[in-house]
BAGU-446465 format. One record per residue: residue number from 1; x, z, y of N, C-alpha, C, O, CB in turn. Coordinates in pm, whole numbers. Glycine has a CB too. Example, Ala and Ser with C-alpha at 12.3 -4.5 7.8 and 13.67 -1.06 7.14 Angstrom:
nr|n.xx|n.zz|n.yy|ca.xx|ca.zz|ca.yy|c.xx|c.zz|c.yy|o.xx|o.zz|o.yy|cb.xx|cb.zz|cb.yy
1|1319|780|-569|1230|780|-450|1320|780|-330|1424|846|-332|1131|905|-447
2|1285|708|-225|1367|714|-106|1290|787|3|1341|804|114|1408|572|-60
! end
This chain:
nr|n.xx|n.zz|n.yy|ca.xx|ca.zz|ca.yy|c.xx|c.zz|c.yy|o.xx|o.zz|o.yy|cb.xx|cb.zz|cb.yy
1|16441|3712|8677|16569|3697|8743|16543|3683|8893|16445|3622|8935|16647|3574|8687
2|16633|3741|8971|16628|3728|9117|16758|3663|9162|16855|3655|9087|16606|3868|9186
3|16758|3616|9286|16871|3537|9336|16912|3585|9474|16833|3642|9549|16835|3388|9340
4|17037|3559|9505|17091|3594|9634|17195|3489|9673|17256|3426|9586|17153|3737|9633
5|17215|3470|9802|17320|3380|9850|17450|3459|9855|17451|3577|9888|17284|3320|9992
6|17559|3393|9822|17691|3457|9825|17793|3358|9877|17774|3236|9870|17731|3510|9686
7|17902|3412|9930|18015|3325|9959|18133|3370|9876|18138|3484|9830|18050|3326|10112
8|18227|3280|9855|18338|3306|9764|18435|3411|9816|18519|3460|9740|18411|3179|9736
9|18426|3446|9945|18517|3545|10002|18452|3683|10007|18513|3782|9966|18560|3502|10142
10|18329|3689|10056|18265|3817|10082|18160|3859|9979|18107|3970|9988|18202|3813|10215
11|18130|3775|9884|18032|3809|9782|17889|3792|9831|17865|3725|9931|18053|3950|9736
12|17794|3853|9759|17652|3837|9793|17618|3897|9929|17679|3995|9973|17565|3902|9686
13|17520|3836|9996|17475|3888|10124|17331|3846|10148|17280|3755|10083|17565|3839|10239
14|17268|3913|10240|17135|3872|10284|17023|3910|10190|17032|4005|10113|17134|3728|10303
15|16918|3834|10201|16794|3862|10131|16805|3835|9981|16894|3763|9934|16682|3780|10189
16|16713|3894|9908|16698|3870|9765|16575|3783|9746|16470|3809|9805|16687|4005|9683
17|16588|3680|9664|16480|3582|9645|16423|3594|9505|16497|3610|9407|16531|3439|9671
18|16293|3585|9497|16222|3596|9369|16229|3466|9289|16221|3468|9166|16077|3634|9393
19|16244|3353|9359|16245|3225|9288|16370|3146|9324|16427|3161|9432|16118|3143|9322
20|16410|3063|9231|16526|2977|9254|16498|2879|9367|16588|2848|9445|16562|2900|9125
21|16375|2831|9377|16340|2738|9485|16359|2801|9622|16410|2737|9714|16194|2690|9469
22|16319|2927|9638|16339|2996|9765|16488|3016|9794|16533|3001|9907|16267|3132|9765
23|16564|3049|9690|16708|3068|9707|16776|2936|9744|16867|2935|9826|16771|3125|9578
24|16733|2827|9684|16792|2696|9717|16763|2658|9862|16850|2602|9929|16737|2588|9623
25|16644|2688|9909|16611|2662|10050|16700|2745|10141|16754|2695|10240|16462|2691|10078
26|16716|2872|10108|16802|2961|10188|16947|2916|10183|17019|2926|10282|16789|3105|10139
27|16990|2866|10068|17127|2816|10055|17150|2700|10150|17252|2695|10219|17156|2773|9910
28|17059|2607|10154|17073|2493|10245|17080|2537|10390|17157|2482|10469|16956|2395|10226
29|17000|2637|10425|17003|2689|10562|17137|2757|10591|17193|2740|10699|16887|2789|10584
30|17189|2833|10495|17318|2900|10513|17431|2799|10526|17521|2816|10608|17347|2995|10395
31|17425|2693|10446|17527|2588|10454|17522|2520|10590|17625|2498|10652|17508|2484|10342
32|17402|2487|10636|17389|2420|10766|17441|2510|10879|17517|2465|10965|17241|2382|10791
33|17400|2635|10878|17444|2728|10982|17596|2748|10976|17663|2746|11079|17373|2863|10967
34|17649|2768|10856|17792|2788|10841|17872|2667|10886|17977|2681|10948|17826|2820|10698
35|17823|2548|10854|17894|2427|10893|17891|2408|11044|17990|2366|11103|17832|2304|10824
36|17779|2441|11106|17771|2432|11252|17873|2524|11317|17937|2487|11416|17628|2467|11301
37|17889|2644|11263|17989|2737|11316|18130|2681|11296|18211|2682|11388|17977|2876|11247
38|18158|2631|11176|18290|2575|11148|18320|2456|11239|18429|2444|11294|18300|2532|11001
39|18221|2369|11255|18240|2251|11339|18261|2289|11486|18333|2219|11558|18120|2158|11327
40|18199|2398|11530|18217|2442|11668|18360|2486|11696|18404|2488|11811|18121|2557|11699
41|18432|2521|11590|18571|2565|11605|18671|2458|11560|18788|2488|11538|18594|2693|11525
42|18625|2336|11547|18710|2228|11497|18835|2208|11581|18942|2183|11526|18632|2099|11491
43|18822|2218|11712|18938|2197|11799|19045|2304|11773|19164|2273|11770|18895|2201|11947
44|19002|2426|11754|19096|2535|11724|19167|2510|11591|19288|2529|11579|19022|2671|11721
45|19090|2468|11492|19149|2440|11362|19249|2326|11373|19357|2331|11313|19040|2406|11260
46|19214|2222|11448|19302|2106|11463|19435|2147|11527|19541|2102|11485|19234|1997|11547
47|19428|2234|11628|19550|2282|11693|19640|2356|11595|19763|2350|11604|19516|2374|11811
48|19578|2425|11500|19653|2501|11401|19692|2416|11280|19759|2464|11189|19572|2621|11355
49|19649|2289|11281|19681|2200|11170|19601|2229|11045|19645|2201|10933|19827|2209|11139
50|19483|2286|11063|19397|2323|10950|19271|2238|10953|19214|2215|11060|19361|2475|10954
51|19229|2191|10837|19104|2114|10830|18985|2207|10846|18992|2325|10810|19095|2037|10696
52|18877|2154|10899|18754|2230|10911|18701|2258|10771|18684|2166|10691|18649|2155|10998
53|18674|2383|10742|18620|2420|10612|18479|2364|10596|18403|2356|10692|18618|2574|10594
54|18446|2326|10476|18313|2276|10445|18231|2390|10384|18263|2439|10276|18319|2153|10348
55|18128|2431|10455|18049|2546|10411|17995|2528|10269|17983|2625|10195|17934|2569|10507
56|17963|2407|10233|17909|2381|10099|18009|2417|9989|17971|2436|9874|17869|2234|10086
57|18137|2425|10024|18240|2458|9925|18247|2607|9894|18306|2645|9793|18374|2410|9974
58|18189|2692|9979|18204|2835|9952|18074|2915|9952|18079|3036|9928|18295|2893|10050
59|17961|2855|9978|17833|2923|9962|17772|2883|9828|17781|2767|9787|17736|2889|10080
60|17709|2979|9762|17645|2950|9635|17532|3049|9610|17517|3148|9681|17747|2954|9520
61|17453|3020|9509|17346|3111|9466|17398|3191|9348|17460|3136|9257|17214|3032|9429
62|17373|3320|9351|17410|3405|9237|17284|3472|9183|17193|3505|9258|17517|3511|9278
63|17282|3491|9055|17172|3561|8991|17200|3710|8997|17314|3754|8978|17152|3513|8843
64|17097|3788|9024|17112|3933|9023|17008|3991|8928|16903|3932|8904|17097|3993|9166
65|17039|4107|8875|16947|4171|8783|16840|4245|8860|16862|4292|8971|17021|4268|8689
66|16724|4253|8799|16611|4324|8861|16640|4471|8872|16557|4547|8921|16483|4302|8783
! end
């Protein structure tokens, strides 16, 4: 089994990982990067009355076939 990072809106993206451990590490990096981007736009979201999205809520690991 191989793994890939995906988000709930755009589906799978990026690299393909041979091990779940590598995919989990990449997931944490994607969550951190995504959250930093979301937090950078917090003022804009607040003006629009929208809460800052939590990246951990929409990034996940998906299994892909070989």
